[in-house]
Every structure is written in structure tokens, then in C-alpha cells.
C-alpha positions as CSV (number, residue, x, y, z in Angstrom):
1,M,-35.1,7.8,-82.3
2,Q,-37.8,8.2,-85.0
3,I,-41.2,7.9,-83.4
4,P,-43.9,6.1,-85.5
5,L,-46.3,8.9,-86.2
6,Q,-49.9,8.9,-87.5
7,I,-51.6,12.2,-88.3
8,T,-55.3,12.5,-88.9
9,I,-57.0,15.7,-89.9
10,R,-60.8,15.8,-90.0
11,D,-63.3,18.4,-91.1
12,I,-60.7,21.0,-92.0
13,P,-58.7,21.4,-95.2
14,P,-55.3,19.7,-95.0
15,S,-52.4,22.0,-94.5
16,Q,-48.7,21.3,-94.9
17,A,-47.9,23.9,-92.3
18,L,-50.1,22.2,-89.8
19,E,-48.5,18.8,-90.5
20,A,-45.0,20.3,-90.3
21,N,-46.0,21.9,-86.9
22,I,-47.2,18.5,-85.6
23,R,-44.1,16.7,-86.8
24,E,-41.9,19.4,-85.2
25,K,-43.7,19.0,-81.8
26,V,-43.5,15.2,-82.0
27,A,-39.8,15.4,-82.8
28,K,-39.2,17.7,-79.8
29,L,-41.1,15.4,-77.5
30,G,-39.1,12.5,-78.8
31,S,-35.8,14.2,-78.2
32,L,-36.7,14.9,-74.6
33,Y,-38.0,11.4,-73.8
34,D,-36.6,8.5,-75.9
35,H,-39.0,5.9,-74.5
36,I,-42.0,7.0,-76.6
37,L,-42.9,4.1,-78.9
38,S,-45.7,5.6,-80.9
39,C,-47.7,8.8,-81.4
40,R,-51.1,9.3,-83.0
41,V,-52.4,12.9,-83.5
42,V,-56.0,13.7,-84.4
43,V,-57.0,17.3,-85.3
44,E,-60.6,18.0,-86.0
45,M,-63.3,20.6,-86.0
46,P,-66.2,18.5,-84.7
47,H,-68.9,21.2,-84.4
48,K,-69.5,24.3,-86.5
49,H,-70.9,27.0,-84.1
50,H,-72.3,29.9,-85.9
51,H,-72.2,32.3,-83.0
52,Q,-69.0,31.0,-81.2
53,G,-66.7,30.6,-84.2
54,K,-64.6,27.5,-85.1
55,H,-63.4,25.3,-82.3
56,F,-60.7,22.7,-82.8
57,N,-60.2,19.4,-81.0
58,V,-56.7,17.9,-80.7
59,R,-56.2,14.3,-79.4
60,L,-52.8,12.8,-78.7
61,D,-52.2,9.1,-78.1
62,L,-48.7,8.3,-77.0
63,G,-47.5,4.7,-76.5
64,M,-44.8,4.2,-73.8
65,P,-43.5,1.0,-72.2
66,G,-46.2,-0.3,-69.9
67,R,-48.4,2.8,-70.3
68,A,-50.5,4.7,-72.8
69,I,-50.9,8.5,-72.5
70,V,-54.0,10.2,-73.9
71,V,-54.4,13.9,-74.1
72,N,-57.6,15.6,-75.4
73,R,-57.8,19.4,-75.8
74,D,-60.8,21.0,-77.4
75,H,-62.7,24.2,-77.8
76,H,-59.8,26.4,-79.0
77,E,-60.4,28.9,-81.8
78,D,-56.8,28.6,-83.1
79,V,-55.6,25.2,-84.2
80,Y,-52.0,26.1,-83.3
81,V,-53.0,27.1,-79.8
82,A,-54.9,23.8,-79.4
83,L,-51.8,21.9,-80.6
84,R,-49.5,23.8,-78.2
85,D,-51.7,23.1,-75.2
86,A,-52.1,19.4,-76.1
87,F,-48.4,18.9,-76.5
88,D,-47.6,20.8,-73.3
89,A,-50.0,18.6,-71.4
90,A,-48.5,15.5,-73.1
91,R,-45.0,16.6,-72.1
92,R,-46.0,17.0,-68.5
93,Q,-47.6,13.6,-68.4
94,V,-44.6,11.9,-70.1
95,Q,-42.2,13.7,-67.7
96,S,-44.3,12.4,-64.7
97,C,-44.4,8.9,-66.1
98,W,-40.6,9.0,-66.8
99,E,-39.9,10.1,-63.3
100,R,-42.0,7.3,-61.9
101,L,-40.2,4.8,-64.1
102,R,-36.8,6.1,-62.9
103,R,-38.1,6.2,-59.3
104,T,-36.9,9.7,-58.7
105,T,-38.4,11.6,-55.9
106,K,-38.0,15.0,-54.4
107,S,-35.3,15.4,-51.9
108,H,-36.3,16.8,-48.6
109,V,-34.3,19.0,-46.3
110,L,-32.8,17.1,-43.3
111,E,-34.3,18.1,-40.0
112,Y,-32.4,17.9,-36.7
113,I,-33.4,17.9,-33.1
114,G,-31.5,20.0,-30.6
115,A,-31.9,22.1,-27.4
116,V,-31.9,25.8,-26.9
117,S,-28.7,26.6,-25.1
118,E,-28.8,30.4,-24.9
119,I,-31.6,33.0,-25.6
120,N,-31.4,36.8,-25.8
121,H,-35.0,38.1,-25.8
122,I,-33.9,41.7,-26.0
123,D,-31.9,41.4,-29.2
124,G,-34.0,38.6,-30.7
125,F,-31.5,35.7,-31.2
126,G,-30.4,32.5,-29.6
127,F,-28.3,29.4,-29.9
128,I,-29.2,25.7,-30.4
129,V,-26.9,22.8,-29.6
130,R,-27.2,19.6,-31.5
131,P,-26.8,16.7,-29.0
132,D,-25.2,14.3,-31.5
133,D,-22.1,16.3,-32.2
134,G,-22.4,19.4,-30.0
135,T,-22.6,21.8,-32.9
136,R,-23.8,25.2,-31.8
137,L,-26.1,27.0,-34.3
138,Y,-27.3,30.6,-34.3
139,F,-31.0,31.4,-34.9
140,H,-32.9,34.7,-35.2
141,R,-36.4,35.4,-33.9
142,D,-37.7,35.4,-37.5
143,N,-36.7,31.8,-37.9
144,V,-39.0,30.6,-35.1
145,I,-42.2,28.9,-36.3
146,A,-43.9,28.0,-33.1
147,P,-44.4,29.0,-30.4
148,H,-43.6,32.7,-30.5
149,F,-39.9,33.6,-29.9
150,S,-40.8,35.3,-26.5
151,H,-41.9,31.8,-25.1
152,L,-38.5,30.1,-25.8
153,K,-36.2,29.4,-22.8
154,P,-32.9,27.5,-22.4
155,G,-33.4,23.8,-22.4
156,D,-36.4,23.7,-24.7
157,E,-36.2,20.8,-27.2
158,V,-36.5,22.1,-30.8
159,K,-36.7,20.8,-34.3
160,F,-34.9,22.7,-37.1
161,I,-33.2,22.6,-40.4
162,E,-29.5,23.6,-40.8
163,S,-28.4,26.3,-43.1
164,T,-24.9,27.6,-43.8
165,A,-24.5,31.3,-43.2
166,I,-21.5,33.4,-44.0
167,A,-19.7,33.0,-40.6
168,A,-21.2,29.8,-39.1
169,P,-24.0,27.3,-39.3
170,Q,-27.5,28.7,-38.7
171,A,-30.8,27.1,-37.7
172,K,-34.0,27.8,-39.7
173,R,-37.6,26.8,-39.2
174,V,-37.2,26.3,-35.5
175,S,-40.2,24.7,-33.7
176,V,-40.6,23.7,-30.1
177,G,-42.0,20.4,-28.8
178,K,-41.3,16.7,-28.4
179,H,-40.2,15.7,-31.9
180,R,-39.4,12.5,-33.7
181,L,-37.3,12.3,-36.8
182,M,-38.5,9.9,-39.4
């Protein structure tokens, strides 16, 4: 989809290369997210600092359904770096907005509750049994979060996540205590 684009360049000589760079970045942003309705890009050099060199300001105004995204990047000595930073920030904001519109969320690892069935303090491993289906899971001392492995004993209630090892299921991030699953 062709995004309506308005480019404004102030206080610097107009450049076809600069406009081509802007059009390329807008086209790339439009190919990633097809819900962008409009784009306005303003590139300017607002202050002429004699000791600090030229600084450019880039402002992007993106119109999306139900939302406007504004990005303002300034104080870059290279106009192309200022453009890159502004479009990167716009891409992140558009992506976040798009994810909210689609209602996507991060998936979290399922946690289980079980009981320690066997423990071998000398070799540093043990087994947990899940009460719902009786699955027996191996765990190593390095997988115990709290309390220390040496404090575990058979019958302790633990919360853990399940991982598939080469031979059998394994418990990771094992913690002791009275737990509730959400």
C-alpha cells in the first residue's frame, strides 16, 4: 500500500539523495506494517552552533487507526544517522502498537506443583512426582532455586517448570514452599 507522504526540509539545502533515503525508509516501514495511513517527515537544522557543529532534527508523524505516533530525534551531526535513529524508534513504536491491536502477548512457561519423591544429597539429584498424573521428573542440584539443595527432603512441595531432556522429562527452576498456580 502506498503511504501518503509529506517531506519537509528546512534550513538545509534540498537533496535528492536525502529525499530518496526518506522515501526508502517509509516504504520499508509500510511494507512491514500495512496499517499506516499517513506519514509526515520534517528534517531541519534549527540551530547553528559554531563550536559544536551542525545538528539535525528529524520529526516523524505517523497516522495509524485510532492512534498517532510522533518521533522526534535531534542533535545528530549526520542527517542520515538522525533519520536512521528516528525510523528505528518509529518502527519499534509501530510494532508495539500493532501487537496491542492484535492483542498478542508473550507466552509464559507453564509451572507445575509436585512433591519431592526421592533425594540423593551425595550425588546432587532427585526426583519429583506430579500429583495430577504421577509423572516422575528428574532434577539436578543446579536446578533448585530456593532453598538450597541440601535443605530438600522427600515430601517437600515444590513448584517447577517441565523440560524435555534426552531420556526423560526433567524439572527446572525448582522452588520449595506452599504454592498456588494462577
